[in-house]
C-alpha positions as CSV (number, residue, x, y, z in Angstrom):
1,X,0.0,0.0,0.0
2,X,2.7,2.5,1.0
3,X,5.9,2.1,-1.1
4,X,7.9,4.7,0.6
5,X,7.6,7.7,2.9
6,X,9.6,10.9,2.4
7,X,9.5,13.4,5.2
8,X,11.2,14.9,8.3
9,X,12.8,12.6,10.9
10,X,11.1,13.8,14.1
11,X,11.9,11.2,16.7
12,X,13.9,7.9,17.1
13,X,13.1,5.2,19.6
14,X,14.7,1.8,20.5
15,X,13.3,0.1,17.4
16,X,11.3,2.8,15.6
17,X,11.3,6.2,14.0
18,X,8.7,8.9,13.6
19,X,8.6,10.5,10.2
20,X,6.4,13.6,9.7
21,X,4.9,14.2,6.2
22,X,2.3,16.9,5.7
23,X,1.4,17.2,9.3
24,X,1.1,13.4,9.8
25,X,3.5,11.5,12.0
26,X,4.2,7.9,10.8
27,X,5.6,5.4,13.3
28,X,7.9,3.1,11.3
29,X,9.7,0.2,12.9
30,X,13.3,-0.2,11.6
31,X,16.3,-2.5,12.2
32,X,19.1,-1.4,14.5
33,X,21.3,-1.2,11.4
34,X,18.9,1.3,9.9
35,X,18.7,3.3,13.1
36,X,22.5,3.6,13.2
37,X,22.7,4.9,9.6
38,X,20.0,7.6,10.0
39,X,21.1,11.2,10.2
40,X,20.1,13.7,12.8
41,X,16.6,14.8,13.8
42,X,14.8,17.3,11.6
43,X,16.6,16.0,8.6
44,X,14.7,15.0,5.4
45,X,14.7,11.2,4.8
46,X,13.2,8.6,2.5
47,X,12.2,5.2,3.9
48,X,11.0,2.3,1.8
49,X,8.1,0.7,3.7
50,X,6.3,-2.6,4.2
51,X,2.7,-2.3,5.5
52,X,1.8,-5.2,7.7
53,X,-1.8,-5.8,8.5
54,X,-3.1,-8.1,11.2
55,X,-6.4,-8.5,12.9
56,X,-5.4,-6.4,15.8
57,X,-2.8,-4.0,14.3
58,X,-1.5,-2.2,11.2
59,X,2.3,-1.6,11.3
60,X,4.8,0.0,9.0
61,X,8.3,-1.4,8.7
62,X,11.0,0.8,7.1
63,X,14.2,0.4,5.2
64,X,16.8,2.8,3.8
65,X,17.4,0.7,0.6
66,X,15.3,-1.4,-1.8
67,X,17.7,-4.3,-1.2
68,X,16.8,-4.3,2.5
69,X,13.1,-4.2,1.7
70,X,13.4,-7.0,-0.8
71,X,15.3,-9.2,1.6
72,X,12.8,-8.4,4.4
73,X,9.9,-9.5,2.1
74,X,11.8,-12.7,1.2
75,X,12.4,-13.4,4.9
76,X,8.8,-13.0,6.0
77,X,7.7,-15.3,3.2
78,X,9.3,-18.1,5.1
79,X,7.0,-20.1,7.3
80,X,7.5,-19.1,11.0
81,X,9.4,-15.9,10.3
82,X,7.4,-12.8,11.1
83,X,8.2,-9.1,10.6
84,X,9.9,-8.7,14.0
85,X,12.1,-11.7,13.3
86,X,12.8,-10.4,9.8
87,X,14.0,-7.1,11.4
88,X,16.1,-8.9,13.9
89,X,17.9,-10.8,11.1
90,X,18.5,-7.5,9.2
91,X,19.8,-5.9,12.4
92,X,22.5,-8.5,12.5
93,X,23.3,-9.2,8.9
94,X,23.3,-6.8,5.9
95,X,21.1,-7.9,3.0
96,X,24.2,-9.0,1.0
97,X,25.8,-10.9,3.9
98,X,22.4,-12.6,4.6
99,X,22.2,-13.5,0.9
100,X,25.7,-15.0,1.0
101,X,24.8,-16.9,4.2
102,X,21.7,-18.3,2.6
103,X,23.4,-19.3,-0.7
104,X,26.3,-20.8,1.2
105,X,24.0,-22.7,3.7
106,X,25.7,-20.9,6.6
107,X,23.4,-21.9,9.5
108,X,25.9,-20.7,12.1
109,X,25.6,-17.0,11.0
110,X,21.8,-17.2,11.0
111,X,21.6,-18.7,14.5
112,X,23.6,-15.8,15.9
113,X,20.5,-13.7,15.5
114,X,18.3,-13.7,18.7
115,X,15.1,-15.6,18.1
116,X,16.4,-17.6,15.2
117,X,17.1,-21.2,16.1
118,X,18.5,-24.0,14.1
119,X,15.2,-25.2,12.7
120,X,14.2,-21.7,11.5
121,X,17.7,-21.1,10.1
122,X,17.4,-24.4,8.1
123,X,13.9,-23.4,6.9
124,X,15.2,-19.9,5.8
125,X,18.0,-21.5,3.8
126,X,15.8,-24.2,2.3
127,X,13.0,-21.9,1.2
128,X,15.2,-19.0,0.0
129,X,18.3,-20.6,-1.5
130,X,16.8,-20.6,-5.0
131,X,15.3,-17.1,-4.6
132,X,18.5,-15.2,-3.9
133,X,20.0,-13.5,-6.9
134,X,23.7,-14.4,-6.8
135,X,24.6,-11.6,-9.2
136,X,23.3,-9.0,-6.9
137,X,25.9,-9.8,-4.2
138,X,28.9,-7.5,-4.5
139,X,32.5,-8.4,-4.4
140,X,32.8,-6.5,-1.1
141,X,30.6,-9.1,0.5
142,X,33.0,-11.8,-0.5
143,X,35.9,-9.7,0.8
144,X,37.8,-9.3,-2.4
145,X,36.9,-5.8,-3.6
146,X,40.6,-4.9,-4.0
147,X,41.2,-7.5,-6.7
148,X,40.2,-7.0,-10.3
149,X,36.5,-7.8,-10.5
150,X,36.6,-10.2,-13.4
151,X,39.4,-12.3,-11.9
152,X,37.8,-12.7,-8.5
153,X,34.4,-13.4,-10.0
154,X,35.8,-15.9,-12.5
155,X,37.7,-17.6,-9.7
156,X,34.6,-17.9,-7.5
157,X,32.5,-19.2,-10.4
158,X,35.2,-21.8,-11.3
159,X,35.4,-23.0,-7.7
160,X,31.6,-23.3,-7.5
161,X,31.7,-25.3,-10.7
162,X,34.1,-27.7,-9.0
163,X,31.5,-28.3,-6.3
164,X,32.4,-25.8,-3.6
165,X,29.6,-23.6,-2.1
166,X,29.6,-20.0,-3.1
167,X,30.4,-19.1,0.6
168,X,33.4,-21.4,0.7
169,X,34.6,-20.2,-2.7
170,X,34.2,-16.6,-1.8
171,X,35.9,-17.0,1.6
172,X,38.9,-18.8,0.0
173,X,39.3,-16.2,-2.8
174,X,39.2,-13.5,-0.1
175,X,42.1,-15.0,1.8
176,X,44.3,-15.0,-1.3
177,X,46.9,-12.4,-1.5
178,X,45.9,-9.1,-3.1
179,X,49.0,-9.3,-5.3
180,X,47.4,-12.0,-7.5
181,X,45.6,-10.7,-10.5
182,X,45.3,-13.7,-12.8
183,X,42.3,-15.9,-12.5
184,X,44.3,-19.2,-12.7
185,X,46.7,-17.9,-10.0
186,X,43.8,-17.0,-7.7
187,X,42.1,-20.4,-8.3
188,X,45.3,-22.4,-7.5
189,X,45.9,-20.5,-4.3
190,X,42.2,-20.8,-3.3
191,X,42.3,-24.5,-3.9
192,X,45.3,-24.9,-1.6
193,X,43.3,-23.2,1.1
194,X,40.1,-25.3,0.4
195,X,42.0,-28.6,0.4
196,X,43.6,-28.1,3.9
């Protein structure tokens, strides 16, 4: 119903903000990460929103980027994950790191989120693994943004083709020395790490 709200940041709370637009104050629940990235009060902001309707309440959830909103909507599509749990996950993991954890089957990083147990983490990975767009994850999330983009991407793709998860491949390539620029060189060094 509401795609975004643009207005003045009037107040911040523990897990919400108040945005005034044309004399109306909107209470919008946000992740702690979003709270930390907001500017000062009385500043103009734009927040992408998700309007959640229940029998007893109508609630707005806000996000500074479309990526956060998209990941939130994917999370709450999982059985047993509601909006509050979705915000908790995004408070602990950026959308890209969450996507990387899901693609890589990294249950450990998901269970570090309060309220997300092993069963829920498994369900999130199982239901969302095929819905995450691998191309939308940036090199910075893999930890190799100092290397030439094509070499690092090609190396990760080659390691995935060899049967390694994208998380394992990305982690191994990230550990490789920044002096390496050739794809073959990066793959050889990453394979040595993966075979230990």
